[in-house]
Residue, then its C-alpha position, 0 to 999 in steps of 0.5 A: x662780293x658775289x654771294x655763295x652759291x648753294x653748293x659752295x655753302x653746302x660744302x663749307x658745312x661739311x668742311x665744318x663738320x669733318x668730325x662727324x663725317x670721319x665719325x660716321x664713315x668710322x662707324x659704317x666701316x667698322x659696323x660692317x667689318x663686325x657684321x661680316x665677322x658675326x655672320x661667319x662669312x668665310x669661315x666655312x671649312x667645307x668651302x672650296x679652297x678650305x679643304x684639306x690639300x687645297x692649293x696655296x692660291x685657293x686657300x689664299x683667295x678664301x682667307x686673305x680677305x677674311x683677315x683683312x676684315x678681322x683686322x679691321x674690325x679688331x684694330x680700327x676702333x683703337x686707331x680711331x683717336x688718331x684718325x680723328x685728330x688727324x681730321x681736326x689738324x687737316x681741317x685747320x691746315x685747310x683753313x690757313x691754305x695748306x696743301x690738303x691731306x685726305x683722312x681717307x688715305x691716312x686711314x687706308x695707310x693704316x689698313x694697308x699695314x694690317x694688310x700686310x700682317x693679313x698676307x703673313x697670317x694667311x700663309x701661316x695658316x695655310x702652312x699649319x694646315x699643311x703640316x696638320x698642325x691646325x684643327x677644324x676650329x683653325x686653332x693649333x692642336x699641339x699644346x706645346x705650340x699653344x703654350x709657346x705662343x702664350x709665353x711669347x706674347x707675354x715676353x714681347x709685351x714685357x720688351x721695349x719695342x712694345x713699350x716704344x710702339x704702345x707708347x706712340x699709339x697712346x700718344x696721338x698728339x705727339x705723333x702728329x705734331x713730330x711726323x706731319x706730312x703735307x698732301x695726300x702722299x704725306x697722309x698715305x705715309x703717315x697711316x703706314x707708319x701710324x700702322x706699322x708702329x700699331x703692328x709693333x704692338x699688337x702683332x703678337x697678340x693677333x698671333x694669339x687668335x691660332x690658340x683660341x681659334x681664328x673662328x672663335x668669336x669670344x676669342x676675337x672679341x676678347x683680343x679686341x677689347x684688350x687691345x682697346x683698353x691697353x691703348x686708351x685706359x689711363x695706366x695702359x703700360x702697366x696693363x701691358x705688363x700685367x697681361x705680359x706676365x699673365x701671358x707668361x704664366x698661362x703658356x708655362x701652366x699649359x706646357x707643364x700640364x701636358x708634359 
């Protein structure tokens, strides 16, 4: 029996350390995304394409990348347990000779789902700007609209769809057991599907960025931390219901206060 070459030995060692490789990769991407946000890149209202009257295409070119990076920074940490479990199952599948399903493609599918949301968010932001509803801070200037967004997000927190999507996000073992698909295309489809569930869980919460301000760093961090807690703490479903009631109350208060 021939001995393994140094290259083959390195490959074996790397395969045995998949978890650390995935953690390192996720950490690098998340830190890069947060560094982009903290630097304020893409958030200068004086940049070409950001001024009033800019064409939809110019506005899209400037703001769409910002939205994607922001979604990666805010959502990828809460998706990390699912991605890490996928990597672990994927390694076991390879050890049994099953087709290789790329953890990178699974993550890409997840990001693509949030990229679709980013397209809609960018279009909405441009539309609000054209209607002169959005302010310099990229928050809506109408208390009535802010109140409606708060109350709407609260109501969504209490819906069966939200509850089902959150349960999916909180149960990576159940999802991967029930929906495992072989191969790289299967990995991409699983990532897209997981991202769709995550969208169903959090899309309205992301819409609250228009209340506090898309450029408001504290608002961004606050929503990101809340999403992480909702998906990872033991009583996340209860937290979602409590936050829903609080958001509805905040919306009603803001609406009545500004009558």
